[in-house]
N, CA and C atoms as a LAMMPS dump frame, in Angstrom:
ITEM: TIMESTEP
0
ITEM: NUMBER OF ATOMS
372
ITEM: BOX BOUNDS ff ff ff
-5.0000000000000000e+02 5.0000000000000000e+02
-5.0000000000000000e+02 5.0000000000000000e+02
-5.0000000000000000e+02 5.0000000000000000e+02
ITEM: ATOMS id mol type element x y z
1 1 1 N -76.523 -1.336 302.315
2 1 2 C -75.096 -1.553 302.204
3 1 3 C -74.374 -0.324 302.742
4 2 1 N -73.316 -0.531 303.466
5 2 2 C -72.536 0.562 304.025
6 2 3 C -71.54 1.08 302.994
7 3 1 N -71.174 2.321 303.164
8 3 2 C -70.167 2.914 302.304
9 3 3 C -69.245 3.744 303.178
10 4 1 N -68.096 4.045 302.653
11 4 2 C -67.074 4.726 303.439
12 4 3 C -67.083 6.226 303.172
13 5 1 N -66.404 6.941 304.048
14 5 2 C -66.245 8.379 303.867
15 5 3 C -65.472 8.67 302.581
16 6 1 N -64.539 7.782 302.241
17 6 2 C -63.781 7.951 300.998
18 6 3 C -64.705 7.89 299.779
19 7 1 N -65.72 7.012 299.823
20 7 2 C -66.671 6.924 298.721
21 7 3 C -67.507 8.206 298.627
22 8 1 N -67.918 8.727 299.774
23 8 2 C -68.671 9.981 299.793
24 8 3 C -67.806 11.093 299.207
25 9 1 N -66.529 11.155 299.64
26 9 2 C -65.615 12.171 299.122
27 9 3 C -65.402 12.018 297.619
28 10 1 N -65.299 10.79 297.149
29 10 2 C -65.108 10.549 295.726
30 10 3 C -66.274 11.113 294.915
31 11 1 N -67.49 10.808 295.341
32 11 2 C -68.681 11.313 294.644
33 11 3 C -68.741 12.833 294.758
34 12 1 N -68.484 13.337 295.938
35 12 2 C -68.559 14.774 296.191
36 12 3 C -67.568 15.541 295.327
37 13 1 N -66.33 15.089 295.313
38 13 2 C -65.294 15.795 294.565
39 13 3 C -65.448 15.621 293.058
40 14 1 N -65.902 14.464 292.64
41 14 2 C -66.039 14.189 291.206
42 14 3 C -67.068 15.11 290.554
43 15 1 N -68.167 15.378 291.261
44 15 2 C -69.248 16.169 290.668
45 15 3 C -69.418 17.544 291.305
46 16 1 N -68.602 17.852 292.297
47 16 2 C -68.691 19.175 292.91
48 16 3 C -69.963 19.383 293.711
49 17 1 N -70.455 18.327 294.336
50 17 2 C -71.665 18.435 295.155
51 17 3 C -71.273 18.42 296.626
52 18 1 N -72.218 18.732 297.476
53 18 2 C -71.979 18.719 298.908
54 18 3 C -72.062 17.315 299.485
55 19 1 N -71.674 17.202 300.744
56 19 2 C -71.716 15.904 301.414
57 19 3 C -73.132 15.328 301.456
58 20 1 N -74.107 16.182 301.717
59 20 2 C -75.486 15.692 301.829
60 20 3 C -75.968 15.084 300.518
61 21 1 N -75.674 15.748 299.393
62 21 2 C -76.091 15.222 298.088
63 21 3 C -75.355 13.927 297.757
64 22 1 N -74.057 13.895 298.045
65 22 2 C -73.279 12.68 297.778
66 22 3 C -73.794 11.523 298.634
67 23 1 N -74.059 11.796 299.904
68 23 2 C -74.56 10.751 300.814
69 23 3 C -75.934 10.263 300.369
70 24 1 N -76.815 11.186 299.984
71 24 2 C -78.152 10.795 299.545
72 24 3 C -78.081 9.911 298.3
73 25 1 N -77.222 10.26 297.358
74 25 2 C -77.082 9.457 296.144
75 25 3 C -76.542 8.067 296.481
76 26 1 N -75.596 8.001 297.4
77 26 2 C -75.064 6.694 297.813
78 26 3 C -76.113 5.894 298.586
79 27 1 N -76.927 6.576 299.385
80 27 2 C -78.028 5.889 300.085
81 27 3 C -78.998 5.271 299.082
82 28 1 N -79.345 6.042 298.03
83 28 2 C -80.295 5.568 297.021
84 28 3 C -79.759 4.384 296.225
85 29 1 N -78.44 4.291 296.132
86 29 2 C -77.83 3.235 295.303
87 29 3 C -77.16 2.15 296.137
88 30 1 N -77.459 2.112 297.424
89 30 2 C -76.873 1.12 298.335
90 30 3 C -75.35 1.106 298.264
91 31 1 N -74.751 2.298 298.157
92 31 2 C -73.303 2.423 298.189
93 31 3 C -72.602 2.249 296.853
94 32 1 N -73.35 2.097 295.776
95 32 2 C -72.754 1.926 294.448
96 32 3 C -72.319 3.309 293.935
97 33 1 N -71.003 3.531 293.923
98 33 2 C -70.453 4.836 293.561
99 33 3 C -70.821 5.213 292.123
100 34 1 N -70.695 4.291 291.2
101 34 2 C -70.986 4.596 289.791
102 34 3 C -72.458 4.947 289.606
103 35 1 N -73.336 4.213 290.226
104 35 2 C -74.769 4.517 290.126
105 35 3 C -75.075 5.868 290.773
106 36 1 N -74.405 6.17 291.883
107 36 2 C -74.601 7.457 292.552
108 36 3 C -74.149 8.598 291.648
109 37 1 N -73.003 8.411 290.975
110 37 2 C -72.524 9.419 290.029
111 37 3 C -73.525 9.614 288.892
112 38 1 N -74.081 8.507 288.394
113 38 2 C -75.054 8.586 287.301
114 38 3 C -76.301 9.357 287.731
115 39 1 N -76.774 9.108 288.934
116 39 2 C -77.952 9.819 289.445
117 39 3 C -77.674 11.32 289.521
118 40 1 N -76.541 11.672 290.093
119 40 2 C -76.221 13.091 290.254
120 40 3 C -75.973 13.778 288.915
121 41 1 N -75.339 13.079 287.97
122 41 2 C -75.142 13.652 286.638
123 41 3 C -76.478 13.877 285.942
124 42 1 N -77.404 12.942 286.11
125 42 2 C -78.733 13.081 285.515
126 42 3 C -79.461 14.284 286.109
127 43 1 N -79.356 14.445 287.413
128 43 2 C -79.991 15.589 288.073
129 43 3 C -79.38 16.899 287.581
130 44 1 N -78.069 16.91 287.391
131 44 2 C -77.386 18.107 286.905
132 44 3 C -77.83 18.436 285.478
133 45 1 N -77.939 17.416 284.634
134 45 2 C -78.374 17.631 283.245
135 45 3 C -79.788 18.202 283.205
136 46 1 N -80.67 17.682 284.054
137 46 2 C -82.047 18.178 284.103
138 46 3 C -82.082 19.63 284.577
139 47 1 N -81.256 19.957 285.561
140 47 2 C -81.208 21.329 286.065
141 47 3 C -80.671 22.278 284.994
142 48 1 N -79.672 21.821 284.235
143 48 2 C -79.105 22.639 283.166
144 48 3 C -80.136 22.888 282.07
145 49 1 N -80.88 21.852 281.691
146 49 2 C -81.913 22.007 280.665
147 49 3 C -82.994 22.982 281.137
148 50 1 N -83.389 22.872 282.395
149 50 2 C -84.402 23.784 282.937
150 50 3 C -83.886 25.216 282.949
151 51 1 N -82.612 25.398 283.273
152 51 2 C -82.02 26.732 283.28
153 51 3 C -81.979 27.316 281.873
154 52 1 N -81.61 26.506 280.878
155 52 2 C -81.596 26.969 279.493
156 52 3 C -83.002 27.332 279.025
157 53 1 N -83.983 26.547 279.424
158 53 2 C -85.372 26.834 279.067
159 53 3 C -85.797 28.177 279.673
160 54 1 N -85.466 28.391 280.95
161 54 2 C -85.806 29.65 281.612
162 54 3 C -85.135 30.836 280.923
163 55 1 N -83.875 30.666 280.525
164 55 2 C -83.165 31.738 279.828
165 55 3 C -83.819 32.053 278.482
166 56 1 N -84.256 31.015 277.782
167 56 2 C -84.908 31.222 276.489
168 56 3 C -86.223 31.965 276.663
169 57 1 N -87.004 31.576 277.65
170 57 2 C -88.274 32.262 277.919
171 57 3 C -88.01 33.723 278.268
172 58 1 N -86.987 33.994 279.068
173 58 2 C -86.66 35.37 279.43
174 58 3 C -86.237 36.169 278.196
175 59 1 N -85.45 35.538 277.31
176 59 2 C -85.004 36.216 276.088
177 59 3 C -86.197 36.53 275.181
178 60 1 N -87.087 35.552 275.014
179 60 2 C -88.266 35.766 274.177
180 60 3 C -89.131 36.874 274.762
181 61 1 N -89.288 36.864 276.071
182 61 2 C -90.073 37.899 276.741
183 61 3 C -89.468 39.28 276.491
184 62 1 N -88.151 39.375 276.576
185 62 2 C -87.483 40.651 276.327
186 62 3 C -87.658 41.093 274.876
187 63 1 N -87.583 40.149 273.947
188 63 2 C -87.76 40.49 272.535
189 63 3 C -89.189 40.935 272.238
190 64 1 N -90.155 40.32 272.91
191 64 2 C -91.548 40.747 272.736
192 64 3 C -91.714 42.165 273.28
193 65 1 N -91.098 42.445 274.432
194 65 2 C -91.158 43.8 274.983
195 65 3 C -90.563 44.802 274.001
196 66 1 N -89.421 44.442 273.376
197 66 2 C -88.798 45.33 272.403
198 66 3 C -89.726 45.573 271.22
199 67 1 N -90.389 44.524 270.774
200 67 2 C -91.276 44.685 269.616
201 67 3 C -92.466 45.567 269.954
202 68 1 N -92.886 45.555 271.194
203 68 2 C -94.009 46.396 271.605
204 68 3 C -93.61 47.851 271.752
205 69 1 N -92.316 48.13 271.792
206 69 2 C -91.857 49.513 271.93
207 69 3 C -91.57 50.156 270.585
208 70 1 N -91.956 49.512 269.497
209 70 2 C -91.844 50.169 268.212
210 70 3 C -91.051 49.427 267.15
211 71 1 N -90.219 48.478 267.516
212 71 2 C -89.464 47.744 266.51
213 71 3 C -90.129 46.394 266.31
214 72 1 N -90.819 46.222 265.201
215 72 2 C -91.543 44.962 264.995
216 72 3 C -90.603 43.803 264.701
217 73 1 N -91.001 42.612 265.11
218 73 2 C -90.272 41.409 264.741
219 73 3 C -90.679 41.083 263.311
220 74 1 N -89.698 41.065 262.399
221 74 2 C -90.014 40.864 260.985
222 74 3 C -89.598 39.495 260.467
223 75 1 N -88.87 38.729 261.271
224 75 2 C -88.456 37.411 260.804
225 75 3 C -87.775 36.613 261.89
226 76 1 N -87.485 35.374 261.555
227 76 2 C -86.78 34.469 262.458
228 76 3 C -85.585 33.901 261.717
229 77 1 N -84.494 33.732 262.452
230 77 2 C -83.277 33.198 261.862
231 77 3 C -82.84 32.008 262.714
232 78 1 N -82.701 30.842 262.091
233 78 2 C -82.239 29.634 262.768
234 78 3 C -80.755 29.491 262.484
235 79 1 N -79.93 29.448 263.562
236 79 2 C -78.483 29.404 263.39
237 79 3 C -77.903 28.182 264.087
238 80 1 N -76.874 27.632 263.489
239 80 2 C -76.07 26.572 264.092
240 80 3 C -74.702 27.177 264.283
241 81 1 N -74.327 27.411 265.542
242 81 2 C -73.139 28.188 265.868
243 81 3 C -73.238 29.534 265.151
244 82 1 N -72.312 29.847 264.242
245 82 2 C -72.357 31.136 263.547
246 82 3 C -72.93 31.039 262.143
247 83 1 N -73.351 29.868 261.726
248 83 2 C -73.874 29.666 260.372
249 83 3 C -75.402 29.764 260.376
250 84 1 N -75.956 30.59 259.486
251 84 2 C -77.402 30.721 259.353
252 84 3 C -77.928 29.543 258.544
253 85 1 N -78.858 28.779 259.132
254 85 2 C -79.451 27.626 258.462
255 85 3 C -80.706 28.005 257.69
256 86 1 N -81.502 28.884 258.266
257 86 2 C -82.751 29.285 257.622
258 86 3 C -83.164 30.651 258.141
259 87 1 N -83.843 31.389 257.283
260 87 2 C -84.375 32.677 257.669
261 87 3 C -85.79 32.76 257.11
262 88 1 N -86.735 33.063 257.974
263 88 2 C -88.136 33.027 257.582
264 88 3 C -88.799 34.342 257.962
265 89 1 N -89.51 34.988 257.023
266 89 2 C -90.274 36.18 257.387
267 89 3 C -91.327 35.813 258.425
268 90 1 N -91.633 36.721 259.311
269 90 2 C -92.538 36.419 260.413
270 90 3 C -93.938 36.055 259.924
271 91 1 N -94.36 36.559 258.766
272 91 2 C -95.687 36.215 258.257
273 91 3 C -95.803 34.713 258.01
274 92 1 N -94.699 34.1 257.559
275 92 2 C -94.692 32.667 257.264
276 92 3 C -94.504 31.865 258.543
277 93 1 N -93.76 32.421 259.468
278 93 2 C -93.371 31.674 260.659
279 93 3 C -94.539 31.356 261.577
280 94 1 N -95.341 32.344 261.896
281 94 2 C -96.514 32.151 262.743
282 94 3 C -96.248 31.452 264.058
283 95 1 N -97.142 30.588 264.434
284 95 2 C -97.063 29.877 265.706
285 95 3 C -95.875 28.921 265.747
286 96 1 N -95.489 28.388 264.621
287 96 2 C -94.351 27.474 264.581
288 96 3 C -93.088 28.106 265.112
289 97 1 N -92.98 29.426 265.036
290 97 2 C -91.795 30.115 265.533
291 97 3 C -91.603 29.875 267.02
292 98 1 N -92.67 29.904 267.752
293 98 2 C -92.578 29.683 269.195
294 98 3 C -92.088 28.266 269.464
295 99 1 N -92.639 27.294 268.744
296 99 2 C -92.223 25.913 268.943
297 99 3 C -90.763 25.705 268.576
298 100 1 N -90.329 26.283 267.481
299 100 2 C -88.927 26.151 267.074
300 100 3 C -88.016 26.81 268.09
301 101 1 N -88.426 27.949 268.61
302 101 2 C -87.618 28.644 269.612
303 101 3 C -87.45 27.797 270.862
304 102 1 N -88.534 27.195 271.316
305 102 2 C -88.443 26.345 272.498
306 102 3 C -87.58 25.12 272.231
307 103 1 N -87.705 24.544 271.053
308 103 2 C -86.888 23.392 270.69
309 103 3 C -85.42 23.777 270.622
310 104 1 N -85.142 24.935 270.055
311 104 2 C -83.742 25.338 269.905
312 104 3 C -83.061 25.537 271.242
313 105 1 N -83.817 25.857 272.28
314 105 2 C -83.212 26.064 273.592
315 105 3 C -82.659 24.775 274.17
316 106 1 N -83.138 23.652 273.685
317 106 2 C -82.664 22.379 274.215
318 106 3 C -81.445 21.855 273.471
319 107 1 N -81.108 22.468 272.366
320 107 2 C -79.954 22.034 271.588
321 107 3 C -78.773 22.945 271.899
322 108 1 N -77.613 22.369 272.074
323 108 2 C -76.463 23.121 272.561
324 108 3 C -75.986 24.215 271.606
325 109 1 N -75.929 23.962 270.327
326 109 2 C -75.321 24.914 269.414
327 109 3 C -76.298 25.546 268.434
328 110 1 N -77.568 25.275 268.601
329 110 2 C -78.561 25.826 267.687
330 110 3 C -79.32 26.912 268.433
331 111 1 N -79.522 28.028 267.759
332 111 2 C -80.311 29.08 268.399
333 111 3 C -81.219 29.729 267.362
334 112 1 N -82.275 30.284 267.85
335 112 2 C -83.239 30.979 267.006
336 112 3 C -83.195 32.445 267.389
337 113 1 N -82.992 33.3 266.399
338 113 2 C -82.939 34.726 266.653
339 113 3 C -84.153 35.392 266.028
340 114 1 N -84.711 36.362 266.726
341 114 2 C -85.751 37.174 266.116
342 114 3 C -85.063 38.331 265.415
343 115 1 N -85.601 38.739 264.299
344 115 2 C -85.033 39.832 263.527
345 115 3 C -85.968 41.023 263.676
346 116 1 N -85.442 42.095 264.222
347 116 2 C -86.241 43.297 264.445
348 116 3 C -86.02 44.28 263.307
349 117 1 N -87.063 44.983 262.902
350 117 2 C -86.945 45.981 261.858
351 117 3 C -87.015 45.371 260.467
352 118 1 N -86.263 45.935 259.546
353 118 2 C -86.254 45.511 258.149
354 118 3 C -85.382 44.284 258.001
355 119 1 N -85.917 43.196 257.437
356 119 2 C -85.195 41.93 257.302
357 119 3 C -83.956 42.106 256.428
358 120 1 N -84.038 42.892 255.369
359 120 2 C -82.888 43.118 254.469
360 120 3 C -81.794 43.881 255.196
361 121 1 N -82.163 44.879 255.987
362 121 2 C -81.17 45.654 256.747
363 121 3 C -80.548 44.822 257.854
364 122 1 N -81.32 43.949 258.465
365 122 2 C -80.829 43.128 259.562
366 122 3 C -79.758 42.154 259.104
367 123 1 N -79.801 41.726 257.86
368 123 2 C -78.814 40.789 257.317
369 123 3 C -77.436 41.443 257.272
370 124 1 N -77.415 42.766 257.062
371 124 2 C -76.141 43.493 256.994
372 124 3 C -75.573 43.599 258.372
C-alpha cells in the first residue's frame, strides 16, 4: 500500500524519529500510520528499558568498586520515590539483593540503594 509524504511527516514529527525510521515503520505496516506509531513506540520503550538496565549495572559496578576500597556494603534499602519500603542487612539479603536490584531498574519509581558503612549511621 502506498503512503504519502504527509503520513511520513506525521509519524516522524509525532515520535521525533528520522525519515528513514518513519518510512520503514510505514513500509512494515503497509501505510497504516497508527500501526507504524505503535511499532516505533514499542521500539522506543525497549530502548529505554535497555538503557535503564545498563545504568543500573553501571551503578552496581560503581558501588562494588566503592565497597572494595574500604567501605563495606552493610545493607540494602528498597525505596518508592522518597519513601523507604524496606531495609535489609546485607547478611540477610544475599543473592536476592542482586535480583531485586535488577528488578527495581525496570520499575519507574522504585529503586534499590546499597548502604555503605554503618547501617544505623546511614539512616541519619
